[in-house]
N, C-alpha and C positions, 0 to 999 in steps of 0.2 A: 708430786703426785700423791694423792690420797687413795689408799686402798683399804677397803673393808675385807678383812681376812676370814669373814665368818658368816656365811649366808646359805640357807637351804633353798632348794628349788625343785619343782616337779611334784609328782604324786607319789604318795605312800601306800602301803598295803594294810596297815593295821586298822584304820577306822575307829581308834579309840581316843585320839587326841589330835590336835593340829599337827604335831611333830611327826606323826606316822600316817597322816591323810593326805594333807595338800600344802604345798608351799608356793603359792602364786607369787610372782615377781612384779606384776604390773605396778602396784602402789608403792612397793619398795623402790623400784627404779625411780619413780617420780620423787620420792622423798630423799633418796640418794643424791639425786641431781640437785635439789634445793640445798642439800647439806655440802654441796661442792665436792662430793666423792667421785673420783675419776674412774676407778675400777673396783670391781667386787669379785672375790673368790666364792664360787658357789659349788655346792655338793647336794647329793640327793636327800630326801626325806627318808626316814626309817623305811626299810623295804625288806621283803624276803627274797628279792632278786636283784642284787646290786649290779650284776654285769649289765643287765637291761637298763637299770636306773642310770648307771654311768653313761651309757650311750645316750639316753635322754638328756642328761646334763650336757654332754658334748653337743647335742643338737641345739640346746638352748644357747650355749656359748657361741656356736657358729652363727646364730641368728643375731647375735649382738657382740661381735668380737672386739669392738672398740671400748667396750665397758666391762666384759666378763672374762675371768679365768675359771678353769674347773679343777676340782679335787676328785679322785676316784673313792668312792665309799666301799669298804670291804667288810665282810662279817667274819670274824675270828672262827666260828664254828661252822656255819653253813658253807663258807667258801674255802674251808680247809681242803688243802691238796691242789687248789686251782688259783691261788693267790697271784703266784708269779705270772701265770697266763693272763689273768685278769689285769694285772698292772702293766704287763708288756703291751697289751691291747690299748690300754688306757693312755699310755704314753706314746707309743709309736703310731697307733692308728687314730686315736681320738684327740691327741694333743692335750691331755690333762697334765697337770703340773705338781701334784701332791697327792697324799693318801689322807682319808678321813676314817677313823676308827672310833667306835663308841662302846663304853663299858656296858651300856644297856644291851647290847648284842652279845658281848663276851670280852673277856680280857684279851689284850694284845698278845700276839704269838711271835715266835722266832720267824715263822714263815713271812709274816708281814714285814717284820723289821729287815730281814734279808732282802725282800724285794725293794724296800725303801733304800737300802744301801746300794743294791745293784743299779738302780735307776736314778740314784742321787736326788731322792725325793724328800721333802719335809713331810712329817707325819702329824696331823692334828688329831690328837688322841684325848677324847673326853673321858677323864678317869672317874668321874662321878664321886669325887672326895677321896678316892684312894691314891693319895698323892706320893706315898712311899715308893710306888713303882718307878718314879722319876729316878730314884737312886740306882736301881737295877738298869733301867734303860740307859742312863748316862754312862755307866761303866761297861756294859756289854755292847753298846753301839755309839761309841763316841764320835763317830763320823756321821751320824744321822741326827738331824735337827728334829727335835720333839717340841710341839706346840701344845701346851696343856691348857685348854681354853677355860675361861671363866675364873681364872686365877685358882683353878683347881676344883671349883665346886659351884654349879649353877643353883644349888640349893641353899646358897647363903650361909655355908658351913664356914664360920670365921677361923675355926681351928685349922681345917684343912687349907684354906687360903693362906693363913699365917705360915703354915709348915711349908707350903710350896715356895715361899719366898726364899727360904733357906736353900732350896735346890736351885732357884734361879741364881742365887749368889755363888754357889759352889760349883755349878756344872756349866760349862761353856755351851753345851749343845741342848739345854733345857730353856724353853721360852714359854710365855703365856700370852693370852689375849684378854682383852677387856670386856668381852661380850657379857652383858648381864651382871656385872659386878656391881653390887649395891652398896657395899660398905666402902665409902670413898677414902676413909683413913687408911684402910689396908691397901688400897690400890696406890695411894700416895706413898705408903711405906715401901711397896714394892719397887716403885721408881727410884726412891732414895737409896735403897740397899742394893738393889741389883743392878740399877742403871737403866736408862731409857733404851738401850740397845737390846734388852731382853723382853720388851713390852710391844705387843702388836695390837693396833686397833681393830676390833671386831664388833659387830652389832648384834649378831644372832638373828638377822632378818630372815624372813620377811616379818617375823611376828614382833620383834622389837624395833622401834623406830630408829633408824640410823642417825637422825638428827639429834635425838636424845643422847644416844650412846656417844656421839662425837663430842657432845658438850662436855662430858667428863674429862675428855682429853684436853679440852681447852681449859678447864677449870684447874688442871694441874699447874698451869703457869710455867710451862716449860720454855726454855731458851729455844730460839728458832732452829738450831741444829737438832736438838732432842726431840722437839715437836715433829720435825720433818721425819725422824727416824721411827717414831711410834706410829705416825699416821700413814706410813707407806714404805719408807726406806728399808725397815727391818724385814718385812715379808718379802720385799722385792729382792732383797740380797739372798734370801732362802730359796726362792723359787728360780732365780736366775741360774742356779747350778744345773737345772734340767736342760738336757740337750734340745736344742730347737726352740727354747723359750724366747719370746720377744715381748717387750713391754711397751712397743711403740703404740700409742693411743691413736 
């Protein structure tokens, strides 16, 4: 099974760029099908109201349950004091299977990590190059899987990406995804040093083409077992911890 672990969906509130305005799935789903992607994890675009945005994500998933899973987006600042309530609703009522946090909104908090621990959820945390936080998260919450997307930096910061590889090697609960990683040699190094079990395929759809992003995985020349792990097995293992999760297509 091929699973794209990183795709946005729905409307945003910012109206300053695509990431905070609109993430329509129509063309993405067609492209994903052409690329033989079986399932996709979606989460909201940037929003001032993630509780409602998460409900919209759940509605989108419910409309296409054979192809989509959902993660709950939370804002470290705006949602302070109500994260546990939001995550409880997301898991119990909405059927979402992970948490998304972005440094653009604020730095990750204990409140978020405690909720992830309580509901056995993976956390996709975009650190925007601040990869040193992986050291703290790995020690403070060793039982929570943290996925640091873009190999640590969507901004093509090779220093941050290289530094994240060290965390992937040393910490069993730190993972990364391949979405938008442009320096192929660094991605290749990450697989070589940290192993295929620490790398998840992601596209950062709908704005990046999933077929283009999956081509990077094929170019790695992995053996069949490692290829299967990167393309879906790894993320499936992380979300399968969530109570009530089903991967039946």
